N, CA, C and O atoms as CSV, one atom per row, in Angstrom:
chain,resi,resn,atom,element,x,y,z
A,1,UNK,N,N,24.613,-14.788,7.238
A,1,UNK,CA,C,25.571,-15.470,6.549
A,1,UNK,C,C,24.111,-16.660,5.777
A,1,UNK,O,O,23.331,-17.404,6.372
A,2,UNK,N,N,24.261,-16.366,4.253
A,2,UNK,CA,C,23.361,-17.301,3.612
A,2,UNK,C,C,23.971,-18.935,3.595
A,2,UNK,O,O,24.303,-19.477,2.541
A,3,UNK,N,N,24.040,-19.469,4.646
A,3,UNK,CA,C,24.382,-20.976,4.898
A,3,UNK,C,C,23.449,-21.677,3.890
A,3,UNK,O,O,23.895,-22.746,3.474
A,4,UNK,N,N,22.500,-21.378,3.510
A,4,UNK,CA,C,21.799,-22.869,2.415
A,4,UNK,C,C,22.253,-22.286,1.227
A,4,UNK,O,O,22.186,-23.143,0.346
A,5,UNK,N,N,22.778,-20.997,0.699
A,5,UNK,CA,C,23.271,-20.960,-0.783
A,5,UNK,C,C,24.893,-21.374,-0.889
A,5,UNK,O,O,25.495,-21.519,-1.954
A,6,UNK,N,N,25.448,-21.525,0.405
A,6,UNK,CA,C,26.921,-21.851,0.379
A,6,UNK,C,C,26.729,-23.336,0.151
A,6,UNK,O,O,27.553,-23.775,-0.651
A,7,UNK,N,N,25.879,-24.240,0.623
A,7,UNK,CA,C,25.692,-25.366,1.097
A,7,UNK,C,C,25.168,-26.047,-0.545
A,7,UNK,O,O,25.692,-27.092,-0.930
A,8,UNK,N,N,24.330,-25.485,-1.232
A,8,UNK,CA,C,24.204,-25.579,-2.795
A,8,UNK,C,C,25.521,-25.515,-3.119
A,8,UNK,O,O,26.148,-26.555,-3.321
A,9,UNK,N,N,26.210,-24.073,-3.225
A,9,UNK,CA,C,27.498,-24.625,-3.896
A,9,UNK,C,C,28.305,-25.298,-3.958
A,9,UNK,O,O,28.956,-25.614,-4.953
A,10,UNK,N,N,28.461,-25.825,-2.320
A,10,UNK,CA,C,29.423,-27.001,-2.286
A,10,UNK,C,C,28.999,-28.414,-2.595
A,10,UNK,O,O,29.785,-29.348,-2.755
A,11,UNK,N,N,27.304,-28.509,-2.686
A,11,UNK,CA,C,26.834,-29.992,-3.463
A,11,UNK,C,C,26.928,-30.122,-4.866
A,11,UNK,O,O,26.972,-31.086,-5.630
A,12,UNK,N,N,26.949,-28.701,-5.020
A,12,UNK,CA,C,27.051,-28.391,-6.621
A,12,UNK,C,C,28.022,-28.531,-7.669
A,12,UNK,O,O,27.873,-28.631,-8.887
A,13,UNK,N,N,29.887,-28.505,-6.351
A,13,UNK,CA,C,30.826,-28.384,-7.138
A,13,UNK,C,C,30.512,-27.019,-7.457
A,13,UNK,O,O,31.387,-26.910,-8.316
A,14,UNK,N,N,30.115,-26.207,-7.451
A,14,UNK,CA,C,30.574,-24.457,-7.284
A,14,UNK,C,C,31.757,-23.861,-6.441
A,14,UNK,O,O,32.421,-22.890,-6.804
A,15,UNK,N,N,31.955,-24.606,-5.188
A,15,UNK,CA,C,32.875,-24.065,-4.309
A,15,UNK,C,C,33.084,-25.118,-4.098
A,15,UNK,O,O,32.249,-25.996,-3.883
A,16,UNK,N,N,34.795,-25.268,-4.134
A,16,UNK,CA,C,35.987,-26.143,-4.011
A,16,UNK,C,C,35.630,-26.605,-2.529
A,16,UNK,O,O,35.348,-27.799,-2.424
A,17,UNK,N,N,35.598,-25.792,-1.298
A,17,UNK,CA,C,35.197,-26.080,-0.296
A,17,UNK,C,C,35.185,-24.337,0.819
A,17,UNK,O,O,35.724,-23.260,0.566
A,18,UNK,N,N,34.571,-24.645,1.688
A,18,UNK,CA,C,34.070,-23.238,2.860
A,18,UNK,C,C,35.109,-23.828,4.143
A,18,UNK,O,O,35.456,-24.892,4.657
A,19,UNK,N,N,35.309,-22.508,4.248
A,19,UNK,CA,C,35.994,-22.454,5.684
A,19,UNK,C,C,34.881,-22.218,6.750
A,19,UNK,O,O,33.991,-21.448,6.388
A,20,UNK,N,N,34.781,-22.719,7.937
A,20,UNK,CA,C,33.907,-22.404,9.090
A,20,UNK,C,C,34.604,-22.127,10.370
A,20,UNK,O,O,35.086,-23.062,11.010
A,21,UNK,N,N,34.690,-20.847,10.799
A,21,UNK,CA,C,35.479,-20.532,12.050
A,21,UNK,C,C,34.116,-20.779,13.057
A,21,UNK,O,O,32.911,-20.538,12.986
A,22,UNK,N,N,35.442,-21.674,14.450
A,22,UNK,CA,C,34.525,-22.062,15.783
A,22,UNK,C,C,33.460,-21.186,16.158
A,22,UNK,O,O,32.636,-21.635,16.954
A,23,UNK,N,N,33.313,-19.918,15.697
A,23,UNK,CA,C,32.119,-19.122,16.414
A,23,UNK,C,C,30.898,-19.259,15.556
A,23,UNK,O,O,29.754,-18.917,15.854
A,24,UNK,N,N,31.304,-19.793,14.482
A,24,UNK,CA,C,29.784,-19.854,13.567
A,24,UNK,C,C,29.698,-21.668,13.435
A,24,UNK,O,O,28.543,-21.939,13.103
A,25,UNK,N,N,30.244,-22.506,13.535
A,25,UNK,CA,C,30.284,-23.975,13.683
A,25,UNK,C,C,28.944,-24.232,13.882
A,25,UNK,O,O,28.352,-25.009,13.133
A,26,UNK,N,N,28.364,-23.645,14.849
A,26,UNK,CA,C,27.325,-24.416,15.710
A,26,UNK,C,C,25.754,-24.147,14.554
A,26,UNK,O,O,24.874,-24.950,14.244
A,27,UNK,N,N,25.941,-22.741,14.181
A,27,UNK,CA,C,24.904,-22.091,13.126
A,27,UNK,C,C,24.733,-23.146,11.831
A,27,UNK,O,O,23.741,-23.746,11.417
A,28,UNK,N,N,26.209,-23.114,11.340
A,28,UNK,CA,C,26.960,-23.830,10.117
A,28,UNK,C,C,26.015,-25.218,10.215
A,28,UNK,O,O,25.181,-25.479,9.349
A,29,UNK,N,N,26.250,-26.046,11.354
A,29,UNK,CA,C,25.426,-27.289,11.470
A,29,UNK,C,C,24.194,-27.814,11.338
A,29,UNK,O,O,23.810,-28.910,10.931
A,30,UNK,N,N,23.536,-26.699,11.816
A,30,UNK,CA,C,21.910,-26.060,12.121
A,30,UNK,C,C,21.528,-26.206,10.659
A,30,UNK,O,O,20.565,-26.889,10.312
A,31,UNK,N,N,22.406,-25.463,9.702
A,31,UNK,CA,C,21.908,-25.277,8.504
A,31,UNK,C,C,21.965,-26.614,7.219
A,31,UNK,O,O,21.292,-26.985,6.257
A,32,UNK,N,N,23.601,-27.113,8.157
A,32,UNK,CA,C,23.970,-28.660,7.330
A,32,UNK,C,C,23.019,-29.435,7.554
A,32,UNK,O,O,22.509,-30.005,6.590
A,33,UNK,N,N,22.452,-29.702,9.062
A,33,UNK,CA,C,21.310,-30.650,9.156
A,33,UNK,C,C,20.008,-30.601,8.936
A,33,UNK,O,O,19.335,-31.497,9.444
A,34,UNK,N,N,19.465,-29.769,8.297
A,34,UNK,CA,C,18.371,-28.952,7.437
A,34,UNK,C,C,18.588,-29.542,6.107
A,34,UNK,O,O,17.662,-30.194,5.625
A,35,UNK,N,N,19.714,-29.400,5.427
A,35,UNK,CA,C,19.958,-29.569,4.230
A,35,UNK,C,C,19.656,-30.305,3.366
A,35,UNK,O,O,19.772,-31.334,4.030
A,36,UNK,N,N,19.280,-30.732,2.171
A,36,UNK,CA,C,18.820,-31.819,1.923
A,36,UNK,C,C,19.761,-32.771,1.098
A,36,UNK,O,O,19.427,-33.933,0.866
A,37,UNK,N,N,20.843,-32.282,0.703
A,37,UNK,CA,C,21.862,-33.052,0.180
A,37,UNK,C,C,22.985,-32.936,1.029
A,37,UNK,O,O,24.083,-32.620,0.571
A,38,UNK,N,N,22.767,-33.206,2.451
A,38,UNK,CA,C,23.906,-33.309,3.196
A,38,UNK,C,C,24.965,-34.397,3.195
A,38,UNK,O,O,25.995,-34.269,3.856
A,39,UNK,N,N,24.751,-35.301,2.568
A,39,UNK,CA,C,25.223,-36.919,2.135
A,39,UNK,C,C,26.421,-36.272,1.057
A,39,UNK,O,O,27.466,-36.886,0.838
A,40,UNK,N,N,26.155,-35.160,0.528
A,40,UNK,CA,C,27.168,-34.474,-0.804
A,40,UNK,C,C,28.409,-33.855,-0.122
A,40,UNK,O,O,29.527,-33.820,-0.636
A,41,UNK,N,N,28.104,-33.403,1.012
A,41,UNK,CA,C,28.901,-32.632,1.740
A,41,UNK,C,C,30.098,-32.881,2.839
A,41,UNK,O,O,29.708,-33.127,3.981
A,42,UNK,N,N,31.439,-32.843,2.623
A,42,UNK,CA,C,32.046,-33.534,4.213
A,42,UNK,C,C,32.588,-32.524,4.884
A,42,UNK,O,O,32.789,-31.493,4.241
A,43,UNK,N,N,32.922,-32.552,6.184
A,43,UNK,CA,C,33.649,-31.726,7.121
A,43,UNK,C,C,34.818,-32.044,7.424
A,43,UNK,O,O,34.886,-33.246,7.679
A,44,UNK,N,N,35.763,-31.519,7.511
A,44,UNK,CA,C,37.337,-31.864,7.991
A,44,UNK,C,C,37.807,-31.067,9.041
A,44,UNK,O,O,38.212,-29.954,8.707
A,45,UNK,N,N,37.863,-31.411,10.429
A,45,UNK,CA,C,38.225,-30.513,11.732
A,45,UNK,C,C,39.359,-29.957,11.302
A,45,UNK,O,O,39.785,-30.251,10.185
A,46,UNK,N,N,40.019,-29.077,12.109
A,46,UNK,CA,C,41.451,-28.324,11.781
A,46,UNK,C,C,42.041,-28.015,13.595
A,46,UNK,O,O,41.303,-28.031,14.580
A,47,UNK,N,N,42.973,-27.853,13.592
A,47,UNK,CA,C,43.614,-27.473,14.939
A,47,UNK,C,C,42.666,-26.207,14.945
A,47,UNK,O,O,42.240,-25.661,13.928
A,48,UNK,N,N,42.406,-25.831,16.220
A,48,UNK,CA,C,42.093,-24.282,16.550
A,48,UNK,C,C,40.373,-24.398,16.255
A,48,UNK,O,O,39.785,-23.321,16.153
A,49,UNK,N,N,39.641,-25.542,16.131
A,49,UNK,CA,C,38.445,-25.260,15.848
A,49,UNK,C,C,38.062,-25.120,14.512
A,49,UNK,O,O,36.944,-25.633,14.469
A,50,UNK,N,N,38.340,-24.736,13.450
A,50,UNK,CA,C,37.896,-24.542,12.493
A,50,UNK,C,C,37.523,-26.078,11.565
A,50,UNK,O,O,38.093,-27.169,11.597
A,51,UNK,N,N,36.445,-25.647,10.846
A,51,UNK,CA,C,36.054,-26.876,10.346
A,51,UNK,C,C,36.368,-26.468,8.531
A,51,UNK,O,O,35.879,-25.393,8.183
A,52,UNK,N,N,37.010,-27.139,7.610
A,52,UNK,CA,C,36.523,-27.117,6.420
A,52,UNK,C,C,35.294,-28.098,5.542
A,52,UNK,O,O,35.499,-29.283,5.283
A,53,UNK,N,N,34.285,-27.524,5.237
A,53,UNK,CA,C,33.652,-28.404,4.126
A,53,UNK,C,C,33.464,-28.324,2.863
A,53,UNK,O,O,33.181,-27.233,2.369
A,54,UNK,N,N,33.603,-29.643,1.963
A,54,UNK,CA,C,33.770,-29.901,0.619
A,54,UNK,C,C,33.280,-30.887,0.248
A,54,UNK,O,O,33.272,-31.831,1.038
A,55,UNK,N,N,32.696,-31.052,-1.058
A,55,UNK,CA,C,32.257,-31.786,-1.774
A,55,UNK,C,C,32.363,-33.433,-1.629
A,55,UNK,O,O,33.336,-33.931,-2.195
A,56,UNK,N,N,31.688,-34.111,-1.104
A,56,UNK,CA,C,31.929,-35.568,-0.741
A,56,UNK,C,C,32.479,-36.056,-2.378
A,56,UNK,O,O,31.944,-35.917,-3.478
A,57,UNK,N,N,33.687,-36.630,-1.989
A,57,UNK,CA,C,34.138,-37.584,-3.642
A,57,UNK,C,C,33.573,-38.811,-3.974
A,57,UNK,O,O,33.927,-39.608,-3.105
A,58,UNK,N,N,32.792,-39.418,-4.894
A,58,UNK,CA,C,32.278,-40.627,-4.872
A,58,UNK,C,C,33.361,-41.697,-4.997
A,58,UNK,O,O,34.496,-41.415,-5.382
A,59,UNK,N,N,33.004,-42.856,-4.682
A,59,UNK,CA,C,33.845,-43.868,-4.407
A,59,UNK,C,C,33.565,-44.889,-5.884
A,59,UNK,O,O,34.256,-45.884,-6.105
A,60,UNK,N,N,32.536,-44.473,-6.724
A,60,UNK,CA,C,32.376,-45.155,-8.015
A,60,UNK,C,C,33.250,-45.368,-8.959
A,60,UNK,O,O,32.920,-45.968,-9.982
C-alpha cells in the first residue's frame, strides 16, 4: 500500500477521509510519523480498532 500517496492526498484535501483497518494501523502510523505534513491530518478511532483519518480543520 502506498501510504505516502494517501497521506499527500489527505493533506491536500484530495481525499475526504481514509479508513485504516486494525491490521494495517501500525504500518500506517509509521508512515504518518515520517510524513512532513502530519499536523494536517487527524485520526478518529472507531469501535473495533478501525481509524478514520481526514484533513485537519483549521481553527482560523
